[in-house]
Backbone as numpy.savetxt, mean C-alpha at the origin, in Angstrom:
# Nx Ny Nz CAx CAy CAz Cx Cy Cz
17.75 -20.33 12.45 17.47 -19.10 11.38 16.55 -18.35 12.02
17.05 -16.88 11.19 16.32 -15.62 12.51 15.90 -15.03 11.53
15.03 -14.94 12.55 13.45 -14.23 11.70 13.19 -12.52 11.27
13.05 -12.24 10.27 13.60 -10.28 10.07 11.92 -10.48 9.75
11.46 -8.87 10.38 10.30 -8.33 10.04 10.53 -7.37 8.99
9.48 -7.37 7.83 9.43 -7.04 7.27 8.31 -5.56 7.38
8.68 -4.44 6.73 7.21 -3.85 6.76 6.87 -3.15 6.05
5.14 -2.19 5.48 4.89 -2.39 4.67 4.81 -0.94 4.96
4.88 0.10 3.53 4.45 1.49 3.70 3.22 1.63 2.62
1.78 2.53 2.88 0.79 2.52 1.98 1.14 3.83 1.72
1.26 4.05 0.27 0.78 5.47 0.16 -0.22 5.58 -0.79
-0.42 6.63 -0.47 -2.25 7.10 -1.25 -1.46 8.34 -2.32
-1.91 8.23 -3.67 -1.63 9.00 -4.77 -3.14 9.28 -5.55
-2.77 10.90 -5.47 -4.05 11.11 -7.31 -3.60 12.31 -7.62
-3.77 12.13 -8.69 -2.55 13.17 -10.13 -1.33 12.96 -9.96
-0.95 11.73 -9.48 1.05 10.95 -9.39 1.01 11.96 -8.40
1.17 13.03 -7.34 1.06 13.26 -6.82 0.72 12.25 -5.06
1.38 12.28 -3.63 1.67 11.64 -2.98 0.92 12.32 -2.02
-0.88 11.99 -1.56 -1.24 12.67 -1.37 -1.35 12.11 0.26
-0.99 11.30 0.70 -1.44 10.42 2.23 -0.07 9.37 2.49
0.32 9.20 3.89 0.41 7.48 3.92 0.30 7.26 4.92
0.68 5.59 5.23 0.57 5.16 6.20 1.70 4.01 6.34
2.15 4.01 7.45 3.90 3.79 7.75 3.29 2.15 8.75
4.50 1.37 8.39 4.70 0.19 10.24 4.06 -0.72 9.96
3.14 -1.08 8.72 2.48 -2.07 9.00 3.30 -3.41 8.60
2.87 -4.28 9.14 3.91 -5.75 9.53 3.70 -6.59 8.46
2.59 -6.43 7.70 2.80 -7.58 6.58 1.54 -6.89 5.43
1.66 -7.36 4.75 1.32 -6.46 2.98 -0.27 -7.28 3.13
-0.56 -8.36 3.83 -2.28 -8.42 3.95 -2.97 -7.70 4.45
-1.78 -7.07 6.20 -2.54 -5.71 6.69 -2.47 -4.10 5.86
-1.83 -4.31 4.97 -1.46 -3.53 3.84 -2.41 -2.95 3.22
-2.67 -4.13 2.60 -3.97 -4.11 2.09 -5.10 -4.00 2.19
-5.54 -4.23 3.32 -6.88 -4.14 4.49 -6.53 -2.85 4.42
-5.78 -2.15 4.55 -5.73 -0.85 4.79 -5.85 -0.09 3.81
-5.40 -0.21 2.83 -5.04 0.62 1.75 -6.93 0.71 1.17
-7.51 -0.66 1.29 -8.84 -0.89 0.91 -9.66 -0.02 1.66
-9.74 0.54 2.92 -10.34 0.92 3.65 -10.80 2.27 3.62
-9.21 3.39 3.22 -8.59 4.28 3.16 -9.20 4.81 1.72
-9.01 4.10 1.01 -8.28 5.06 -0.38 -9.53 6.18 -0.94
-10.64 5.80 -0.51 -12.06 6.88 -1.06 -11.65 7.48 0.23
-11.62 7.53 1.48 -11.97 8.63 2.76 -10.63 9.58 2.83
-9.35 9.30 1.68 -8.29 9.55 1.07 -8.44 11.09 -0.09
-9.53 10.00 -0.68 -9.95 10.62 -1.44 -8.50 10.60 -2.94
-8.52 9.93 -2.90 -7.12 8.96 -3.77 -7.61 8.48 -4.72
-7.12 8.20 -5.95 -6.79 7.79 -7.48 -6.65 6.52 -7.00
-5.13 6.13 -6.40 -4.58 4.60 -5.96 -3.76 4.55 -4.63
-3.72 3.51 -4.57 -2.83 3.11 -3.09 -1.56 2.23 -3.76
-0.53 2.74 -3.54 0.46 1.86 -3.64 1.03 0.34 -2.31
1.10 -0.38 -2.26 2.37 -1.10 -0.49 3.36 -1.39 -1.28
4.24 -0.57 -0.54 5.88 -0.83 -0.45 6.45 -1.32 0.58
6.65 -2.82 -0.02 7.98 -3.80 1.26 9.36 -2.18 1.65
8.85 -1.89 3.11 10.14 -1.30 3.09 11.40 -1.41 3.40
11.70 -3.12 4.10 11.93 -3.84 4.44 13.05 -4.37 3.62
12.17 -4.76 2.88 12.95 -6.04 1.37 13.27 -5.05 0.50
12.61 -5.16 -0.12 13.07 -4.50 -2.02 12.82 -2.90 -2.09
11.89 -2.40 -1.26 11.61 -0.68 -0.69 11.17 -0.49 -2.29
10.43 -1.64 -2.63 9.94 -1.23 -4.09 8.49 -1.57 -3.73
7.47 -0.99 -4.70 5.98 -1.70 -5.06 5.65 -3.00 -4.72
4.68 -3.43 -4.22 4.32 -4.92 -4.71 3.05 -5.26 -4.21
2.07 -4.02 -4.51 0.86 -4.40 -5.19 0.17 -2.66 -5.44
-0.53 -2.23 -5.85 -1.36 -1.41 -5.93 -2.75 -1.66 -6.31
-3.95 -0.61 -6.41 -4.43 -0.98 -6.15 -5.20 0.64 -6.69
-6.53 0.19 -7.63 -6.82 2.03 -8.29 -8.54 2.00 -7.68
-8.66 2.78 -7.01 -10.08 3.61 -6.95 -11.34 2.63 -7.96
-11.22 3.08 -9.27 -12.23 3.27 -9.85 -12.86 1.72 -10.36
-11.83 0.68 -9.46 -11.40 -1.03 -10.60 -12.10 -1.26 -8.84
-11.04 -1.20 -8.03 -10.79 -1.67 -6.33 -9.92 -3.21 -6.82
-9.47 -3.40 -8.11 -8.78 -5.09 -7.96 -7.19 -4.59 -7.72
-6.37 -5.59 -6.86 -4.97 -5.92 -6.90 -4.89 -5.78 -7.91
-3.40 -5.85 -8.43 -2.88 -6.07 -9.64 -2.04 -7.14 -9.46
-1.78 -7.92 -8.04 -1.38 -8.80 -8.04 -1.66 -10.12 -7.63
-3.00 -9.64 -7.37 -4.18 -11.52 -7.79 -4.10 -12.13 -9.02
Protein backbone atom coordinates (compact mmCIF):
# COMPACT_ATOMS: atom_id res chain seq x y z
CA UNK A 1 0.00 0.00 0.00
CA UNK A 2 1.52 3.30 -1.05
CA UNK A 3 1.50 6.12 1.46
CA UNK A 4 0.65 9.56 0.13
CA UNK A 5 1.87 12.40 2.28
CA UNK A 6 -0.62 15.15 2.87
CA UNK A 7 0.39 18.69 3.51
CA UNK A 8 -1.49 21.45 5.22
CA UNK A 9 -1.47 25.23 5.01
CA UNK A 10 -2.58 27.71 7.65
CA UNK A 11 -4.19 30.94 6.49
CA UNK A 12 -4.35 33.82 8.95
CA UNK A 13 -7.19 36.27 8.25
CA UNK A 14 -8.35 39.64 9.49
CA UNK A 15 -11.48 41.39 8.23
CA UNK A 16 -11.93 38.59 5.68
CA UNK A 17 -8.54 39.14 4.04
CA UNK A 18 -5.61 36.73 4.14
CA UNK A 19 -2.85 38.53 6.05
CA UNK A 20 -0.40 35.65 6.31
CA UNK A 21 0.20 32.00 5.51
CA UNK A 22 2.31 29.09 6.65
CA UNK A 23 2.74 26.25 4.16
CA UNK A 24 4.16 22.74 4.00
CA UNK A 25 2.97 21.49 7.37
CA UNK A 26 3.13 17.70 7.50
CA UNK A 27 0.00 16.95 9.46
CA UNK A 28 -3.18 18.47 10.77
CA UNK A 29 -2.00 18.45 14.39
CA UNK A 30 1.16 20.42 13.62
CA UNK A 31 -0.84 22.90 11.53
CA UNK A 32 -3.22 23.43 14.44
CA UNK A 33 -0.35 23.91 16.91
CA UNK A 34 1.24 26.51 14.65
CA UNK A 35 -2.09 28.33 14.24
CA UNK A 36 -2.58 28.47 18.02
CA UNK A 37 0.96 29.74 18.56
CA UNK A 38 0.88 32.43 15.86
CA UNK A 39 -2.69 33.72 15.59
CA UNK A 40 -2.15 36.54 18.11
CA UNK A 41 1.38 37.31 16.89
CA UNK A 42 0.07 37.82 13.37
CA UNK A 43 -2.81 39.99 14.63
CA UNK A 44 -5.33 37.68 12.95
CA UNK A 45 -8.97 37.20 13.89
CA UNK A 46 -9.13 33.65 12.58
CA UNK A 47 -6.77 30.92 11.40
CA UNK A 48 -7.88 28.31 8.88
CA UNK A 49 -6.22 24.92 8.35
CA UNK A 50 -6.37 23.88 4.69
CA UNK A 51 -5.83 20.28 3.49
CA UNK A 52 -3.71 21.10 0.45
CA UNK A 53 -3.17 17.61 -0.98
CA UNK A 54 -6.50 16.10 0.02
CA UNK A 55 -9.66 18.08 -0.52
CA UNK A 56 -8.03 21.47 -0.91
CA UNK A 57 -10.63 22.70 1.55
CA UNK A 58 -10.66 24.09 5.07
CA UNK A 59 -10.61 21.27 7.62
CA UNK A 60 -10.45 23.31 10.85
CA UNK A 61 -10.54 26.88 12.08
CA UNK A 62 -9.92 28.75 15.29
CA UNK A 63 -10.93 32.29 16.27
CA UNK A 64 -8.71 34.43 18.44
CA UNK A 65 -11.66 35.60 20.56
CA UNK A 66 -12.57 32.07 21.62
CA UNK A 67 -9.46 29.95 20.99
CA UNK A 68 -11.60 26.85 20.40
CA UNK A 69 -11.29 24.65 17.31
CA UNK A 70 -14.47 24.14 15.32
CA UNK A 71 -13.58 20.50 14.57
CA UNK A 72 -13.33 19.31 18.17
